[in-house]
C-alpha positions as CSV (number, residue, x, y, z in Angstrom):
1,I,-84.9,148.1,-84.3
2,G,-83.0,151.2,-85.8
3,A,-82.5,152.8,-88.9
4,L,-78.8,151.1,-89.0
5,S,-80.0,148.0,-88.5
6,V,-82.8,148.0,-91.5
7,G,-80.5,149.5,-93.9
8,T,-81.9,153.0,-93.9
9,D,-78.3,154.0,-94.7
10,K,-77.6,151.9,-97.8
11,Y,-81.2,153.6,-98.8
12,L,-79.9,156.5,-98.1
13,A,-76.8,156.0,-100.7
14,A,-78.5,154.5,-103.3
15,L,-81.3,157.7,-103.3
16,L,-78.6,160.1,-103.1
17,E,-76.5,158.5,-105.9
18,N,-79.3,157.3,-108.3
19,C,-82.3,159.8,-107.9
20,Y,-80.8,163.5,-106.5
21,D,-78.8,165.6,-109.1
22,A,-75.1,166.3,-108.5
23,D,-75.2,169.7,-106.7
24,V,-77.6,168.0,-104.3
25,R,-75.0,165.2,-103.8
26,D,-72.4,167.4,-103.5
27,N,-74.0,169.9,-100.8
28,V,-74.5,166.3,-99.2
29,K,-70.8,165.7,-99.3
30,H,-69.9,168.8,-98.2
31,Q,-72.2,169.2,-95.1
32,M,-71.5,165.6,-94.2
33,K,-67.4,167.0,-94.0
34,E,-68.8,170.9,-91.9
35,L,-71.0,168.2,-89.8
36,D,-67.5,166.2,-89.0
37,A,-65.4,169.6,-88.7
38,K,-67.6,171.0,-86.1
39,A,-68.2,168.0,-83.8
40,E,-64.3,168.0,-84.1
41,S,-64.0,171.7,-83.1
42,A,-66.7,171.2,-80.2
43,H,-66.2,167.9,-78.6
44,R,-62.6,167.1,-79.9
45,H,-63.9,164.2,-81.7
46,A,-64.9,163.3,-85.0
47,F,-69.1,163.0,-85.5
48,I,-69.3,159.3,-85.1
49,L,-67.3,159.0,-81.4
50,C,-70.1,161.7,-80.2
51,D,-72.4,160.6,-77.7
52,Q,-76.0,161.0,-78.5
53,A,-76.8,164.2,-77.1
54,Q,-73.8,165.8,-78.8
55,R,-75.1,164.5,-82.2
56,E,-78.2,165.9,-81.8
57,A,-76.8,168.9,-81.0
58,L,-74.9,169.1,-83.9
59,L,-77.4,168.0,-86.6
60,L,-79.6,170.5,-84.6
61,A,-77.5,173.1,-85.2
62,F,-78.1,172.4,-89.1
63,D,-82.1,172.7,-88.6
64,S,-81.6,176.2,-87.3
65,S,-78.9,177.5,-89.2
66,Q,-79.3,180.8,-91.6
67,D,-77.8,178.8,-94.6
68,K,-80.1,177.6,-96.8
69,K,-77.6,174.7,-98.4
70,A,-77.1,173.7,-94.6
71,K,-80.8,173.7,-93.6
72,D,-81.8,171.9,-97.2
73,F,-79.2,169.2,-96.0
74,F,-80.8,168.8,-92.4
75,N,-84.5,168.8,-94.0
76,L,-83.3,166.1,-97.0
77,M,-81.5,163.9,-94.5
78,K,-84.3,163.8,-92.1
79,T,-87.2,163.2,-94.6
80,E,-85.2,160.9,-96.4
81,T,-84.5,158.8,-92.9
82,I,-87.7,158.9,-91.6
83,R,-89.1,157.3,-94.8
84,G,-86.5,154.8,-95.2
85,F,-86.8,153.3,-91.9
86,N,-90.7,153.6,-92.1
87,T,-90.7,152.1,-95.5
88,S,-88.2,149.1,-94.6
89,K,-89.7,145.6,-95.2
90,E,-88.6,145.1,-91.1
91,V,-90.9,147.6,-90.0
92,M,-93.6,147.4,-92.3
93,L,-94.1,144.3,-91.2
94,G,-93.1,143.6,-88.0
95,Y,-94.6,146.4,-86.9
96,L,-97.3,148.5,-89.2
97,K,-98.5,144.9,-90.2
98,Y,-98.6,146.3,-93.9
99,K,-100.5,143.8,-96.2
100,V,-99.9,143.8,-99.9
101,V,-103.4,143.1,-101.0
102,P,-105.9,144.3,-98.5
103,G,-108.0,140.8,-97.3
104,H,-107.7,137.5,-98.7
105,Y,-107.9,136.3,-102.3
106,Y,-109.8,133.3,-102.6
107,G,-109.1,132.3,-106.2
108,C,-111.2,128.9,-106.7
109,V,-114.8,129.6,-105.3
110,D,-117.9,128.7,-106.8
111,A,-119.6,132.1,-108.4
112,I,-123.2,132.3,-106.4
């Protein structure tokens, strides 16, 4: 199970579109283009075609960047990806054994 298989990409798209201001959305778009450009210059192909180690190195460069916007992008995407994965139905029910209401409700029990 991974973030894509539980729909975290759709969660992120909806979250950015509906919950963040235009300046944050514009920064995410800009940083995504930068990420792809860095992948092209370092590995001669798009980010999505990089292997896992290459993708991790490219993303971690944003975390250690001196550019505040790049660092903000990294922190936002990391935080919300983790939140989207951890709060997905598959993870909540299948792995975390989440129950909406703790315990069981017995509605028709005689009063003692």
